[in-house]
C-alpha positions in Angstrom: -20.5 -7.2 -0.4 -19.0 -5.8 2.9 -17.2 -7.9 5.3 -14.7 -10.7 5.1 -14.8 -13.0 2.0 -17.2 -15.8 2.4 -15.9 -19.3 2.9 -15.7 -21.7 -0.2 -18.7 -23.9 -0.7 -16.7 -27.0 0.2 -15.7 -25.3 3.5 -19.2 -24.5 4.7 -20.8 -26.6 7.4 -24.1 -24.8 7.7 -26.2 -24.4 4.6 -29.5 -23.4 6.3 -29.7 -19.8 5.2 -31.5 -19.0 1.8 -31.7 -15.8 -0.1 -35.3 -15.5 1.2 -34.1 -15.0 4.8 -31.1 -12.8 4.1 -28.4 -15.5 3.5 -26.2 -16.2 0.6 -25.3 -19.7 1.2 -27.9 -21.0 -1.2 -26.5 -19.2 -4.0 -24.0 -21.6 -5.4 -20.5 -20.4 -6.3 -19.5 -20.5 -9.9 -16.7 -23.1 -10.0 -14.2 -23.0 -12.9 -11.7 -25.8 -13.4 -8.6 -23.9 -14.4 -7.1 -26.9 -16.2 -9.9 -26.7 -18.8 -9.8 -23.0 -19.6 -9.3 -21.8 -23.0 -8.2 -18.1 -23.5 -10.8 -16.3 -25.7 -10.4 -14.1 -28.5 -9.1 -11.2 -26.3 -5.6 -10.2 -27.4 -3.3 -10.0 -24.4 -0.9 -7.1 -24.7 2.8 -8.0 -23.9 4.4 -6.7 -20.8 6.8 -3.8 -21.3 10.4 -5.2 -21.3 11.6 -2.1 -19.4 9.4 -2.7 -16.4 10.8 -3.5 -13.0 10.9 -7.3 -12.3 8.1 -7.1 -9.7 5.7 -5.5 -12.2 6.6 -8.0 -14.9 6.1 -10.8 -12.5 2.6 -9.5 -11.5 1.7 -9.2 -15.1 2.9 -12.6 -16.2 1.3 -14.2 -13.3 -2.1 -12.8 -14.2 -1.7 -14.1 -17.8 -1.3 -17.6 -16.3 -4.2 -17.3 -13.8 -7.6 -18.8 -14.1 -9.4 -15.5 -13.8 -8.0 -14.6 -17.2 -11.2 -15.9 -18.7 -13.2 -13.0 -17.4 -10.7 -10.4 -18.5 -11.6 -8.0 -21.3 -9.5 -5.6 -23.2 -10.3 -2.9 -20.7 -9.1 -5.0 -18.0 -5.9 -5.7 -19.6 -5.4 -2.0 -20.0 -6.2 -1.4 -16.4 -3.7 -4.2 -15.4 -1.1 -2.7 -17.8 -1.4 0.7 -16.2 -1.1 -0.9 -12.7 2.1 -2.5 -13.7 3.5 0.6 -15.4 2.9 2.5 -12.1 4.4 -0.3 -10.0 7.4 -0.3 -12.2 7.8 3.4 -11.8 7.2 3.2 -8.1 9.9 0.7 -7.7 12.5 2.3 -10.0 14.5 5.4 -9.4 12.6 8.6 -8.7 13.6 12.2 -8.4 14.4 13.2 -4.9 16.0 16.5 -5.3 18.1 18.9 -7.4 21.5 20.0 -6.5 22.6 23.7 -6.3 24.2 23.3 -9.8 20.9 22.0 -11.2 21.7 18.3 -11.4 18.7 16.0 -10.7 19.2 13.6 -7.9 17.5 10.2 -8.3 17.1 7.4 -5.8 15.0 4.4 -5.0 12.5 5.2 -2.2 10.3 2.9 -0.3 6.8 2.2 -1.7 4.3 4.6 -0.2 1.3 3.2 1.8 -1.2 5.0 -0.4 0.3 3.5 -3.6 0.2 0.0 -2.1 -3.5 0.6 -1.1 -4.3 1.7 -4.6 -2.5 -1.3 -6.1 -4.4 -3.7 -3.9 -7.6 -2.1 -4.7 -6.9 -2.4 -8.4 -6.0 -6.0 -8.1 -9.1 -6.7 -6.2 -11.2 -5.3 -9.0 -9.3 -7.5 -11.4 -10.0 -10.6 -9.2 -6.3 -11.2 -8.7 -6.6 -12.3 -5.0 -8.8 -15.2 -3.9 -10.7 -12.9 -1.5 -12.0 -10.8 -4.4 -13.2 -13.8 -6.2 -14.9 -15.3 -3.2 -16.8 -12.1 -2.6 -18.2 -12.6 -6.1 -18.7 -16.3 -5.4 -16.2 -17.4 -8.0 -13.9 -20.4 -7.3 -10.9 -21.6 -9.2 -9.8 -25.1 -9.0 -6.7 -26.9 -10.2 -6.8 -30.7 -10.8 -3.5 -31.2 -9.1 -4.8 -29.6 -5.9 -8.0 -31.4 -6.0 -6.1 -34.8 -6.4 -3.9 -34.0 -3.5 -6.9 -33.2 -1.4 -8.7 -36.4 -2.3 -5.6 -38.5 -1.5 -4.3 -36.7 1.7 -1.7 -34.8 -0.3 0.7 -32.8 1.8 -1.7 -31.9 4.6 0.1 -31.7 8.0 -1.7 -32.7 11.2 -1.2 -29.6 13.2 -1.9 -31.3 16.6 1.0 -33.7 15.9 3.2 -30.9 14.5 2.8 -28.8 17.7 3.4 -31.8 19.9 6.7 -32.5 18.1 7.6 -28.9 18.2 7.1 -28.5 21.9 8.5 -31.9 23.1 11.5 -30.4 24.7 9.9 -27.4 26.2 
């Protein structure tokens, strides 16, 4: 679906479009309570202990994320490949060879094309909320739902701005 990710069902004010007149709002999102998830029979491969810490962090975060219930072995293979590539990109790379044949290695900044490829791959694996919203999938955590119901840590932005600009 092109364009920005749709709003969550709870954030929608207007619900008057139906699939008959070109709208998607009548199609309810699939809401999954993350606290009730059970990891299926898919065997999750262990992260490579030699990976860069960023690659390990990404991999382990996905293992604890709610969208894990939709991941099949091929998805884990794709994530493993992405993390392997991330690890190589953040590690030392060959930058040249000296006149006497010695290989010179250094850490170089991540290329924009690599970052774009990683973000596209993560979107395919539903890592970010925008990718899940485009498929009308919502993950909820009980703690967040409880905070929202009781007021939680919501800050009144008008009051906060007034306090911040009192002296100005």
